[in-house]
N, C-alpha and C positions, 0 to 999 in steps of 0.2 A: 083560289083567287088568281086571275090572270093579270100579270104585271108586264107592262111594256118597258123592260129594262133596256137602257142604252149606255154606251160607253161614256164615262165621264172624262172627256178630253182635257178639261181644265185641271182636274185632279191629277191626271197622269202627267201633264206638263209641269205642274208644281213639284211633283215628286222628282221628275227628271232634272229640274233646276237645282234640286238638292243632291243630285247624284244618286237618286234612289230609283231602282227599276221596279215597275209594277206590271205584272202580267195577269191575263184573264184566266180565271178558273171558276169552277162551281164547288160550293161547299155546303155541308149540312148546317142548317140553322142551329141545331143542337150543339155544334162545335164552337159556336161563338160564345165567349165568356162575357155575359152581360154586365157583371159587376166590374170587371177590369175595363170593359169598354166605356162604362159610365164614368170611370175614374181616369180617363186618358188625358186629363188636364188640358184638353183643348179649350175649354171655356169654364168660367167660374160656376155657372149654372149648367149642369150637363144636359138637361132636357127641358124644353118649353112644352108642357103638356098641351097647350092650346094649339100647337102646330100639327099634332098627330092626326086629328080629325081632318084637317085641311089636306094633308098628304093622302089620306085614305080616299077622300073625295076625288082628288086628282087621279088616283089610280083607277077608281070606278069609271072615270070618263075616258080612260085609255091614254091619258097624257103620259109622254115618255118620262121615266124616272131614272136618273143617273145611278149607276151601280155604286154600291158601297165600297169603300177602300178599307182593307184589313191588313193585318200583319200576322203571319203564321209564326207561332211560338216554337221554340226548339223541340218540343215533344212531337212535332210533325202533324198534329191534329187540331189543337186549340188555336182559335183565332181571336184577335182583339181588334175592334174597330178603330181606325184612325180618322175616318171621315164618313159621316152618314148615320149617326146614332138615331136621329129622328126618322129617317127613312126605314131603318131596320126595325125600330120599335113600332112602326106603323103596320108592318106586315109580318112580324116574327111569329105571331100565333096563327097565321093563316097559311103558311107554306112550310115545306120541310127542307127545300134546297133553293139556294139563290146563287146567281152569278155575281162575282166580285172582282175587283182589282186587288191582287195580292202583292203587297210591297215587301221587298227584301231589304231590311234595314237593321241597324243597331238600336239599342235602347235609347240612346241620346238622339239619334236621327228620327226615331219614332215620335218622341216628344215634340221635336221641331216640326215634323210633318203634320201632326195632329193640329197644331196651332196654325201652321201656314195654310192648311186646307180651309180653315175657317175665315181666313182673310179674303178669300175669293168665292168659295162655294159654301153651301149650307146656310145656317142662320147668320153667320158672320160675327166678327168681333168688334167691339167698340174701340174707339181710339185709346182709351185708358187700358183696355185689355191687351191691345197690340203692343203698347209701350211696355207694359208689365212683362209680357212674353219675351220681348226683345231684350229687356234687362236681364231676365232669367237666363236667356241663351248666352249672354255675354259672361255673367258672373258665375253661373253654375256649370254650363255645358262647355264654355270655352270658345265661343264664336267671337270674331272681332266685331267692333261696333258697326263697321261698314257692312259686314255679312249679315248681322242680325237685323240691321235697319232695312236692308234690301229684302230680306225674307218676309218681314212683317209690315213693310210699308211705313216705316218710321224714319223721319229725317234724322241723319246722324247727329246733327246739332242738338235736337230734342233728346235723343238718347244719351248723349254725353252729359247734358245738363241734368237729366233725371238721375243718372248714376252718381254724379257729384253730389246731388241733393241727398240721395239715399246714404251715401258715405258720411256726409255731414250729420245727418239725423242719427245715424248709429253712433257717431262719436259723441254727440250731445247726450245720447242715452247712456253712454258709458261713463262720461265724466261729470254729468250734471243731470241725472235722471228726471228730477222734478221739473226741469225747464224744457223738456222735450216738447210738451204740448203747447208751450208758449212760443216756440220758434216755428213760424209758419213758412209756407213755400216762398212767400214774398221776402221774408227775412233772409233765407238762404240765397235767394236770387240776388238780392241787393248786396249781400256780403261778398258774393263772387268767389274768386280763387282764395281769398283770405280765409275762407271757411275750411280750407284743407289743412290749415295750421291749427293743431290742437289747442295751443295756448291762446291764440287769438279767438278761436271759436268759443272757448270756455268764457273768456272775458266778455264776448259779445252776448253769449247766452245768459250770463249773470246780469248784464245790462238790460236785456229785454225782459228778463224775469222780474227785475226790481222796478223798472221804469214803465213797463207796458208799451214800449216804443213801437211805432209802426215801421214799415219797410223804408219809408222815405228818410226817417231819422237814422236808421242803420246805414243807409247808403251815404248820408252826409259824413258819418264817422268813418266809413270805409274809404271814402275819397281822401279824407285827412290822413288816415292810417297809411295809405299807399305813398304818401309823400315822405314818410319817415324812413330813415336809413336802416334801423335795426328792428328785430322782432320785439325786443323789450319796449321800444318806443311805440310800436304799433299796438301792443297790448295795453300800454298806458293810455292810449287814446280812449279806449273803451272803459278802462278802469276809472279814469278821471271823470268820465261822463256818468259813471255809476255812483261815485262818491257822494254827491248831494242827497241821494236817496237813503243814505245811512245816517245823515245828520239829524239830530234831534230824536233819534230812536233811543228809548230808555232801555238800559241794560240791567237786568236783574242779576246781581252777584250776591251770594250768601254772605251774611254778616261775618261769619267766621273767616271767610276768605278776605273780606275787606280789612278786618283787624290784623290778620297775618300780613297782608300786603303793606299796610301802614307801618307796622312794626319793623318790617324788613327795610322799608325806605328810611325810617328813622335811624336804624343801625348803620346803614350805608352813609347817610348824611353826617352822622357823628364822626365817622372816619374822615369824610371829605372836609370836615371843618378844621382839621389839623393845619397848622401854618406851613410846615415844611415836611418833606419826606422823612427827614431825620427824626422828627417828632412822633412818627408813627412807629410805635414799638408794640409788637404783639407776640404772644407765645402761640404754640400750636393750637391750643384750645380756642383762642380768640380767632385765629385764622380760619379754623373750621366753622366757627359760628358765623363769620362774615361770608364765607363761601356758601354756607347753607342759606343765608339771607338772600344772597344774589340769586341762587338757584330758585328759591321760593318766589322771588319777585318776577323772574323771567317766566316761571310757570303760570303765575296769575295773569301776567300780561298776555300770554298766549291764550288763556281762557277768555280774557276780555276781547281779544281779537276775534275768536271764534264766535263769541256771543254777538258781536257786531255784524257778523255776516250770516 
């Protein structure tokens, strides 16, 4: 198969913008690791089979085909494709040697390069894929938001908001797992910076979980919360809004616990009915009995509180 290979100036320019040098060499097709190339994390779906026949047809017409971009692994022979999986898979079984752009880069730089190439050349990345890649570059690889946004064509504001939302989602998952799917993007957006506070976020998540409130309602409460001076007051804004959804809920408490609770209350009331402090005379056994009654009462009250939430 005769292929009209041409230099991929766009790919070389993208590599240069990342500080990566790419030089032209020829390599054996057998030296390209197809499995690692397909797993280069450039896109969520490595190959679109429908495009392969189209590329083969272009080749048969003599249309210029940009060279594939590869990275040479430390063993000095094996190569992994950074950009051009579709082009390579279209011709891999027809030729034994191909000209390529060989990039000199680290593992982290390789990941960024793979995704960056797909923002300009190849099949291309969707907006959501580019945002996801930019977030990954910030959180895992260590790029600044400005650097990642520039590489993937994502506005820094969009990137900052997405990262805040992801942090809030992770917090909800940690502190109130069953409410994670109830809190939508619009809820986090309306909550704003208040969502960075664990206690406020939990109170809001409970409110959304119980009330099924929409983003507009969360925003109303967030506006009120921002007028409060302390965190406790801000949390109370959401807690107070949640309280009505607990009213009228029947709480099932075992009969044995109810009897024990009433007995403890009666014991405490009997002591409280004394006229003066001087009239309260108890030996150590009585004191222990009262202490145990108070402990039992508090324990059952805690059980009632848990049952109500």
